BAZANU-421953 format. One record per atom (N, C-alpha, C): residue in one letter; x, y, z. Coordinates in steps of 0.1 Angstrom, whole numbers, plus 5000, padded with zeros to 4 digits. Example, Ala and Ser with C-alpha at 12.3 -4.5 7.8 and 13.67 -1.06 7.14 Angstrom:
% residues 2
A513249435078/A512349555078/A513249675078/S512849785071/S513749895071/S512950005079/
//
This chain:
% residues 248
M488334866137/M487934866149/M487434816163/D487934726169/D487134666177/D485734716182/E484834626186/E482934726185/E483134726204/G484334726209/G484234796223/G483034726232/W482734786244/W481634746250/W479934816243/G479434706248/G478034736241/G477434756254/E475934806256/E475034916263/E475234766278/D474634666275/D474234556282/D475534536286/G477034556282/G478134496294/G478734606301/L478234696302/L478334836305/L477234786317/R476134766317/R475334776323/R475234616336/A476134536330/A476434426340/A477434446347/L479034556343/L479734616349/L479434676360/R478734806354/R478134876366/R477234816378/G476234706372/G475934646384/G476634556393/A477934496388/A478534436397/A479634516407/L480134636400/L480334726409/L479634796418/H478334836415/H477434856426/H476934716437/A476434636430/A477034486442/A477734456453/Q479134546445/Q480434506455/Q480434336451/D480034266438/D480434146440/D481634096428/G482834066437/G483734036425/G483833946416/V483233796419/V482633696412/V482033806397/A481133886401/A480633886389/A481734006384/L482334096393/L482734196380/L484034116375/F484633986377/F485233936366/F484533866358/A483333826355/A482433786346/A482333896336/A482033996345/A481434146333/A482634176329/L483734196335/L485334216326/L485434136311/R484433996308/R484733976299/R483633996284/R483234066287/R482134166279/R483034276273/G484034316274/G484734416268/G486034416268/P486734486260/P488134536261/P488934626275/V489334576285/V489434616300/V490034776297/R490934736285/R491534936286/R490835006283/E489634976282/E488235096274/E487535146291/V487735086303/V487135076318/V487935086323/L489535106328/L490235096333/L489835206346/Q489235336343/Q489235406353/Q487735406363/L486835306355/L485635306359/L485735156362/A486735066362/A486234886371/A487734866379/G488634996379/G490034956385/G490134956402/D488735016408/D488535016424/D488534876425/G487534826419/G487034716420/G487334586423/V488434626412/V489434516408/V490834516422/A490734676426/A492134676435/A490834636453/G489534636450/G489134586463/G489034416467/A488734366452/A488534246453/A490034166454/A490834266452/A492334186452/A492734226472/A492134356473/A492834326487/A492034236497/Q490834156497/Q489934076496/Q490333956501/G491433926485/G492133766482/G491333706474/L489833816465/L489533706457/L490233626446/P490033496444/P491133426433/P491433476421/G492433476414/G492533526398/G492533656401/T492733766412/T493033916412/T494133946409/A495633876414/A496733886407/A496833946391/E496133856386/E497033836372/E495733946371/L494133986369/L493734116367/L494534196368/A494934196389/A495434346384/A496934386376/A497234306371/A498434286367/A498534316351/L497034296345/L496634306335/L496434486331/F495534496341/F495234566343/F496234756346/L497334686355/L498634766355/L499334816342/G499234706339/G499934706320/G499034816311/A498034766310/A497334876304/A497134996306/L497335066322/L497135216327/L498935216318/Q499935156326/Q500835246321/Q501035266307/E500235156298/E500335226283/E500035316282/R498535336288/R498135446281/R498235606289/G498035606302/G498835726307/G497935856307/F496835836311/F495735976309/F496035986324/R495536116330/R496336176337/R495036126351/G495636026362/G494935976374/G495335836371/D495635756359/D496335626357/D497435586370/E498035706373/E499435646380/E498635636392/E497835716395/E497235706405/E496835616413/L495235526404/L495135376399/L496435276406/A497435306394/A498135206390/A498635186405/D498935326415/D499335286429/D498535196437/R497535206436/R496435166443/R496435016441/L496434966430/L496334866424/L497734756430/R498834856428/R500134786435/R499834766451/A499534856459/A499234836471/A498534706472/A497334696465/A496034556465/A496434446467/T498134416458/T497834326452/T499534286467/G500234386472/G501234356480/G502034416470/D502734476462/D503534506459/D504234656457/A503534746468/A504034836470/A503134916486/A503534996491/A502935016499/A501835086497/V500735116511/V499635166506/V499535326511/P499435356497/P499535496499/P499335596507/L499035696513/L499435846524/L498035896514/L497135786514/L495735896512/L494335776524/R493335926525/R492535886535/R491335796524/P491035716529/P489735636516/P488635726522/L487935726509/L486135786508/L485735776497/A484535696503/A483535656490/A482535776484/V483435806474/V482835906468/V482735836454/D481935886447/D481335886430/D482135936420/L483035886419/L484035966405/L483336006392/E482635986392/E481736056377/E480936126384/M480136136397/M479836266398/M480636386407/L481936296413/L483036436413/L483036496404/A483036416390/A484036496377/A482936606373/M481936576371/M480236646368/M480636796378/L480936796389/L481336906399/L482636996392/L483736916390/L484536976390/L484737046375/E483836996364/E484137016351/E482837116350/G482137166358/G480937236355/G481937406353/D480437496346/D480937586344/D481437686358/P482237796357/P483237836368/P482037926378/A481137956365/A480338076375/A479238026378/E479137916376/E477337866384/E477837706393/S478737656387/S478737526393/S479737536408/G480137386407/G481037366418/G480037276429/G480937256439/G480237206452/G481037146467/R480437036467/R481136996481/R481036886485/I482036776487/I482036636496/I481436636507/D480736586514/D480536536527/D481436436529/L482736466540/L483736366542/L482736236548/S482236256556/S481236166568/S480336026558/T480236056548/T479536026540/T479935946524/G480836096510/G481236076509/G480336166496/E479236176499/E478136226491/E478936326481/C478636386472/C478936476464/C477836566462/R477736736468/R477036806467/R477236916457/P476236926446/P476437056440/P476237176448/A476337296439/A476937426447/A475137496449/F474437446437/F473137476438/F472237466449/T472437266451/T471537206462/T471937336475/D472937376477/D473137476491/D471937586492/E471937626477/E470837796474/E469337756476/L468937606478/L467837566481/L467637606496/G468437636504/G468137656517/G468737586529/P468537606541/P469737486545/P468937356551/G470337296554/G469437096552/G469837136570/P469036976572/P469236916588/P470636936593/E472136966583/E473036976590/E473637096591/A472637196588/A473137326585/A474137386599/E474137396607/E475037326617/E476637336617/E476537276609/E477437176600/E478637236589/D477637326582/D478137366570/D479637416569/D479837476577/D481137546574/D482337486583/D481837336587/D483037266593/D484037226587/P485637246589/P485737196574/P486437026579/E486237046586/E486436816591/E484936776584/R484236826581/R482936776575/R482836796559/W483036876550/W483536896537/W484936956533/L484436856521/L485636916515/L485037006497/Y485437116496/Y485137156489/Y485637136476/V484837196465/V485237126449/V484837226446/P486037296431/P485837426424/P485337386410/A484737466402/A484337446392/A485537456379/L485737426373/L487137406367/L486937456355/G485937426343/G485037496336/G485737346327/S485437406311/S485137286296/S486937276289/R487637286294/R489037326291/R489637186290/A489537126297/A489936976298/A488736856287/G487536876288/G487036876280/G486836856266/Y487636966263/Y487837026248/Y489136946243/R489936946255/R491136866248/R491036696249/D490136636250/D489236526247/D488636496239/M488236586230/M487536606222/M488736576210/E489936676211/E491136686202/E491536526205/L491536476214/L492936346215/L491536256207/F490036276209/F489636146207/F489536116190/I489836296182/I489636326171/I491136216167/E492236256169/E493636166170/E493335986166/E492335946174/E492035776178/E491335736167/V490635826159/V489435806143/V489635766136/E489935646125/E490435566120/E489635636108/D488435676109/D487535706099/D488435866094/V488835806082/V489535976082/V488136066077/A487436056068/A486336186066/A485136226082/L485436076086/L484836126102/L485336226109/A486836176107/A487736306119/A487836456111/D487836456096/D487836566093/D486536666099/R485536556099/R484436666101/R484236686115/L484436616122/L485436686136/L485936756140/R486836816128/R487836896132/R487237036133/I486636996120/I486037106113/I484537196124/A484137106132/A482837136141/A483737186155/M485237166153/M485737206166/M486137336167/G485937426159/G485937546151/G485137686157/G485737756163/G484437876166/G483437846178/R482537886182/R481237906190/R480537806192/G480237686201/G479337606198/G479637436194/T481037466201/T482237326198/T481237226202/F481037196215/F480637106218/F479637026215/R479037096207/R477337056203/R477337016187/R478237096185/R478337016169/R479336906167/F480736896178/F480936746183/F479536646181/R478936686192/R477936576191/R476936566183/D476736646178/D475736636163/D476536566151/V477936576151/V479036456142/V478636366145/L479136326158/L479336186163/L478236096163/A476936186165/A475336146167/A474936046151/G476136076147/G475736026131/G476035866127/D476935846141/D477335696138/D477235656153/E476435556158/E476435496168/E478135436173/R478735326165/R479735316172/R480735386175/F481135476172/F481835636175/F481635626186/W480235696183/W479235756196/W479435716206/S479835606209/S479735496223/S480635536227/R481835476216/R483435496219/R483935616225/Y483335736217/Y483835896225/Y483135856239/H482335846243/H481335866255/H482535736265/R482735656264/R483835596273/R484835606274/F485635716261/F486935746263/F486935906271/R486035966271/R485736066278/R485336046288/D484535956289/D484135916309/D485635866314/E486335786310/E487535716312/E488135856319/R488435966309/R489236096308/R489036176325/Q487636166318/Q487036216335/Q487536196347/R487336086345/R487135966363/R488536016368/G489535976356/G491136036360/G491436126362/R491136236359/R491236366362/R490436396376/A488836356381/A488236336393/A489336266402/R490236146397/R490336076408/R492136166416/A493036206406/A494136296405/A493436436414/W492636466411/W492536586419/W492236576433/L491436466439/L491136376449/L492436336460/A493336286448/A495036276456/A495536376458/E495436526450/E495836606457/E495436686468/E493836606471/E493636676485/E493736576493/G494436446493/G495036376504/G493936246503/Y492836276496/Y491936086493/Y491636046482/C491035926485/C491235776475/C490135736475/P489335716460/P487735616469/P488235556475/H486935466478/H487035366485/H486135266481/I486035126480/I484735006476/I485334896482/T484534876490/T484834726497/T484234636489/F485234496483/F484734356478/F484334286484/F483334186485/F483234046488/F483233956485/V483933846490/V484533726486/V483933596487/G483333546478/G482433486477/G482833336478/P482033216480/P482733056485/P483333036471/S482933096458/S483533066447/S484833076445/S485832936436/S487233006437/S487733016425/T486533086416/T486933146401/T487933236399/S489033196390/S490033246388/S489433376372/Y490233486373/Y490033516362/Y490033496347/P488833546339/P488933406328/P489333456321/S490333466309/S490833536297/S489533606290/G490033716280/G488633776274/G489933896265/P488933946261/P489734106256/P490434216261/V491634256259/V492634366266/V491934466266/
//
């Protein structure tokens, strides 16, 4: 089993995405296998490619190959965006929205009895339903405006349970896989599953990357069904840096 991404590498990757810095993104992507961060970094790669940053065509091709091989929900939508960004396909007929897929996934996969929320279409902000219960905000007069808000249902934990099942199939440690299968039985599954994994830092980190990728992909797919796609703009720096080779 390869070591995958460390916390420092993920921090550098997230920092580059937050700063919208294509050169820093390329450097960060050398620090771990791209196949583990496709949904996390894919919009950044597409944004850098659309701005013409040198080396992005090769990097986009690397991402496309890995997405096609993996086939998670939402991977095809990301692949379509990468193809469009490199000029290999028409731009998808989706409206760009500066939404955080991680926050959207939290709304989508919350408890149907308590969660859900909405997206502010003017800013991309995700607002959990409970914040509306605290009282009207300054935009109260626009609370029911369908042009302003996109409502997000809470779909529950079924998809998260499936993530755990699929992760077990990728665990090479037979004894650990057996303990995880035992943990999947009965009530309290998620807690017991986490407790088993907590004893092995490498697999704990690996599971979180796996789960986060699947959650972002589901959020992307849901957003596309609603007619939107995540939007991110990247700066083209003066450097002619091309994508350096690294782990796939």
